[in-house]
FINUDREN-12238 format. One record per residue: residue number from 1; x, y, z of N, C-alpha, C, CB in turn. Coordinates in pm, 1 decimal. Glycine has a CB too. Layout:
<NUM,<X,Y,Z>,<X,Y,Z>,<X,Y,Z>,<X,Y,Z>>;
...
***
This chain:
<1,<8701.8,14802.6,5961.4>,<8617.9,14919.4,5975.9>,<8537.2,14939.7,5848.8>,<8702.1,15043.8,6007.8>>;
<2,<8423.8,15000.5,5863.3>,<8336.1,15031.0,5750.5>,<8355.9,15177.0,5711.4>,<8186.5,15002.5,5785.6>>;
<3,<8375.7,15201.7,5583.3>,<8394.0,15337.5,5532.1>,<8258.1,15406.5,5525.4>,<8462.6,15336.0,5391.7>>;
<4,<8249.2,15522.3,5588.8>,<8125.8,15601.0,5585.1>,<8156.1,15739.0,5526.7>,<8063.2,15613.8,5727.6>>;
<5,<8053.6,15809.4,5487.1>,<8073.4,15944.6,5434.4>,<8130.6,16037.1,5541.5>,<7941.0,16001.4,5380.9>>;
<6,<8085.3,16021.0,5665.1>,<8139.4,16102.3,5775.4>,<8289.0,16078.0,5793.3>,<8065.2,16071.2,5906.9>>;
<7,<8330.6,15951.9,5784.8>,<8471.8,15919.5,5799.3>,<8553.0,15976.7,5682.9>,<8490.9,15767.5,5808.1>>;
<8,<8500.8,15966.7,5560.9>,<8571.1,16025.4,5445.9>,<8585.8,16176.4,5462.3>,<8496.3,15993.7,5315.0>>;
<9,<8482.6,16241.5,5516.2>,<8491.5,16385.3,5542.1>,<8597.4,16414.9,5647.8>,<8355.2,16440.6,5586.8>>;
<10,<8611.5,16326.7,5745.1>,<8710.1,16345.0,5851.1>,<8853.3,16332.5,5800.3>,<8686.5,16244.6,5961.4>>;
<11,<8877.7,16238.8,5708.6>,<9015.1,16219.6,5660.0>,<9050.0,16314.3,5545.2>,<9034.6,16075.5,5614.6>>;
<12,<8951.3,16383.6,5491.1>,<8974.7,16478.9,5382.1>,<9018.2,16613.8,5439.4>,<8847.1,16495.6,5295.1>>;
<13,<9092.1,16689.8,5359.4>,<9120.9,16827.7,5397.1>,<9041.2,16919.5,5305.1>,<9274.4,16858.4,5388.7>>;
<14,<9075.3,17047.2,5302.7>,<8997.8,17141.8,5222.0>,<9006.0,17113.4,5071.7>,<9045.6,17282.6,5249.0>>;
<15,<9105.8,17035.3,5029.2>,<9120.4,16999.8,4887.8>,<9064.9,16861.3,4857.0>,<9266.5,17006.2,4847.5>>;
<16,<9011.0,16794.7,4956.3>,<8957.2,16660.3,4936.1>,<9057.2,16554.1,4978.1>,<8917.8,16640.0,4790.3>>;
<17,<9043.0,16436.1,4922.2>,<9134.0,16326.5,4952.3>,<9262.7,16342.8,4871.5>,<9067.3,16190.1,4922.2>>;
<18,<9373.9,16294.9,4927.5>,<9500.8,16300.3,4855.0>,<9505.8,16185.9,4753.4>,<9621.8,16292.2,4953.6>>;
<19,<9601.1,16192.7,4662.2>,<9617.6,16085.8,4563.3>,<9648.3,15953.6,4632.5>,<9729.7,16120.8,4463.3>>;
<20,<9730.1,15959.2,4736.9>,<9763.8,15837.3,4810.6>,<9644.7,15776.4,4881.0>,<9871.3,15866.0,4910.8>>;
<21,<9561.9,15861.3,4941.2>,<9441.7,15811.2,5006.1>,<9348.8,15744.8,4904.8>,<9368.9,15924.9,5078.2>>;
<22,<9329.8,15809.2,4790.9>,<9244.8,15751.7,4686.7>,<9301.6,15620.3,4634.9>,<9228.0,15850.2,4571.3>>;
<23,<9434.5,15614.9,4619.1>,<9499.0,15492.9,4571.1>,<9472.0,15377.0,4666.8>,<9650.9,15514.6,4554.9>>;
<24,<9491.9,15401.4,4797.3>,<9469.7,15294.5,4894.0>,<9323.0,15254.5,4903.1>,<9519.6,15336.8,5030.2>>;
<25,<9233.8,15351.3,4896.7>,<9091.7,15317.2,4899.6>,<9053.2,15231.9,4780.1>,<9006.5,15443.8,4902.9>>;
<26,<9108.7,15263.2,4663.1>,<9078.1,15183.7,4542.8>,<9138.5,15044.1,4552.6>,<9130.3,15254.6,4416.2>>;
<27,<9253.2,15031.5,4622.8>,<9315.2,14900.1,4640.8>,<9231.1,14810.2,4731.2>,<9455.7,14915.5,4698.9>>;
<28,<9173.8,14869.5,4835.7>,<9100.4,14791.7,4934.8>,<8951.1,14783.0,4907.6>,<9122.2,14850.1,5069.8>>;
<29,<8896.0,14876.2,4832.5>,<8752.3,14877.0,4802.3>,<8734.1,14856.0,4653.0>,<8684.8,15010.6,4848.1>>;
<30,<8651.2,14762.3,4616.7>,<8626.2,14741.4,4475.0>,<8534.7,14851.6,4423.8>,<8564.4,14602.0,4449.4>>;
<31,<8565.5,14902.6,4307.0>,<8484.4,15008.5,4247.5>,<8522.2,15146.4,4299.1>,<8338.3,14982.8,4274.4>>;
<32,<8458.2,15246.8,4244.2>,<8488.0,15384.9,4282.0>,<8407.5,15431.8,4402.2>,<8462.2,15476.5,4165.7>>;
<33,<8300.8,15362.6,4435.4>,<8219.8,15401.8,4549.7>,<8275.1,15331.8,4673.7>,<8068.9,15366.4,4527.2>>;
<34,<8329.2,15407.9,4767.5>,<8393.3,15351.7,4885.2>,<8298.7,15340.2,5004.7>,<8512.1,15435.5,4922.9>>;
<35,<8183.1,15403.2,4996.1>,<8088.4,15405.1,5107.7>,<8037.3,15263.4,5136.4>,<7969.8,15500.4,5076.9>>;
<36,<8031.5,15229.4,5264.8>,<7982.8,15100.4,5315.1>,<8071.2,14982.5,5276.6>,<7843.9,15076.0,5264.5>>;
<37,<8195.3,15008.4,5239.1>,<8290.6,14901.2,5211.4>,<8376.9,14882.2,5336.2>,<8379.1,14933.8,5084.9>>;
<38,<8427.5,14761.7,5354.7>,<8509.4,14732.2,5472.0>,<8657.3,14735.8,5435.7>,<8472.3,14595.1,5531.2>>;
<39,<8736.5,14801.5,5520.0>,<8881.5,14805.0,5506.9>,<8941.5,14767.7,5642.6>,<8931.5,14946.4,5458.9>>;
<40,<9066.3,14717.6,5643.2>,<9129.6,14685.8,5771.8>,<9145.6,14810.9,5858.6>,<9266.8,14620.0,5748.8>>;
<41,<9136.7,14794.0,5988.6>,<9150.2,14906.8,6081.0>,<9283.2,14979.4,6063.7>,<9136.3,14858.7,6224.6>>;
<42,<9391.5,14905.2,6041.5>,<9522.6,14968.0,6024.8>,<9528.1,15056.8,5901.3>,<9630.6,14861.9,6016.2>>;
<43,<9463.0,15014.5,5793.8>,<9457.9,15095.7,5672.2>,<9378.4,15222.9,5699.7>,<9394.9,15015.9,5554.4>>;
<44,<9268.2,15211.1,5771.0>,<9187.2,15328.0,5805.9>,<9265.0,15426.9,5890.6>,<9061.6,15285.2,5879.8>>;
<45,<9341.5,15376.1,5987.2>,<9422.5,15463.7,6071.9>,<9530.7,15532.8,5989.4>,<9486.2,15383.8,6187.3>>;
<46,<9594.7,15458.7,5899.0>,<9697.6,15516.6,5812.9>,<9638.6,15627.1,5724.6>,<9762.4,15407.2,5725.6>>;
<47,<9521.7,15602.2,5667.8>,<9457.3,15702.9,5582.8>,<9425.0,15829.4,5660.6>,<9330.0,15646.5,5521.0>>;
<48,<9386.9,15814.6,5785.3>,<9360.4,15930.9,5869.7>,<9488.9,16009.5,5893.8>,<9298.2,15887.6,6003.7>>;
<49,<9600.8,15939.8,5913.7>,<9728.2,16007.2,5938.9>,<9782.2,16075.9,5812.7>,<9831.1,15906.7,5991.6>>;
<50,<9737.0,16034.5,5695.9>,<9782.1,16094.2,5569.2>,<9705.8,16221.5,5534.4>,<9767.2,15993.9,5456.1>>;
<51,<9613.6,16261.1,5618.0>,<9527.8,16377.3,5589.6>,<9612.0,16500.3,5557.8>,<9434.7,16406.7,5709.0>>;
<52,<9592.3,16558.2,5439.7>,<9657.5,16682.2,5401.2>,<9801.3,16667.6,5355.2>,<9653.2,16775.3,5513.6>>;
<53,<9857.2,16547.6,5356.0>,<9995.8,16529.0,5312.4>,<9997.8,16521.3,5160.4>,<10058.9,16400.4,5375.8>>;
<54,<10038.6,16627.7,5094.8>,<10029.4,16634.7,4949.4>,<10163.0,16636.2,4877.6>,<9953.6,16754.8,4911.1>>;
<55,<10270.2,16670.5,4945.5>,<10400.3,16667.5,4879.9>,<10510.0,16660.3,4984.2>,<10419.4,16790.7,4789.7>>;
<56,<10630.3,16631.4,4938.6>,<10744.6,16625.2,5028.5>,<10779.1,16767.0,5071.4>,<10866.9,16555.5,4960.7>>;
<57,<10790.2,16792.3,5203.8>,<10823.4,16926.6,5249.8>,<10958.3,16974.0,5195.3>,<10824.6,16930.6,5401.8>>;
<58,<10971.0,17103.3,5172.9>,<11091.9,17159.3,5113.9>,<11216.2,17127.5,5196.9>,<11077.3,17309.6,5098.4>>;
<59,<11206.7,17130.9,5328.9>,<11325.2,17103.3,5410.7>,<11373.0,16958.9,5393.1>,<11294.9,17130.6,5558.5>>;
<60,<11282.1,16866.7,5362.8>,<11323.2,16729.1,5335.6>,<11387.2,16720.7,5197.7>,<11202.6,16632.7,5345.2>>;
<61,<11330.3,16790.3,5100.4>,<11390.5,16794.0,4967.5>,<11531.3,16851.7,4972.8>,<11303.8,16875.8,4871.9>>;
<62,<11549.7,16959.1,5048.9>,<11682.2,17021.2,5062.3>,<11781.2,16924.7,5128.0>,<11672.6,17151.7,5144.8>>;
<63,<11737.2,16854.5,5230.8>,<11823.3,16763.0,5303.3>,<11868.7,16646.9,5214.4>,<11751.2,16710.0,5426.6>>;
<64,<11779.3,16596.8,5133.0>,<11810.5,16482.3,5046.7>,<11874.4,16522.6,4914.5>,<11685.3,16403.5,5019.3>>;
<65,<11883.9,16652.6,4887.7>,<11944.2,16696.8,4763.4>,<11849.1,16692.7,4644.1>,<12063.5,16613.4,4734.3>>;
<66,<11717.5,16681.1,4670.6>,<11620.0,16681.9,4561.7>,<11595.6,16823.1,4517.1>,<11488.5,16615.9,4604.2>>;
<67,<11543.7,16835.4,4396.7>,<11511.0,16968.0,4343.6>,<11370.5,17005.5,4382.7>,<11526.6,16972.2,4190.7>>;
***
């Protein structure tokens, strides 16, 4: 798939892209400009599913004994 500005807007939330999304985009796209770069479809789908995921939910932290 080709990364477009519309697609980046779709996978972003009100705070922008997450650190994980940026990390993966930098891994698959050379340079800081991701527009018009090609990434695998599976990576694009994963990035869309990561939208807004910014930290481990408290109930998961409680279950695992994390602080």
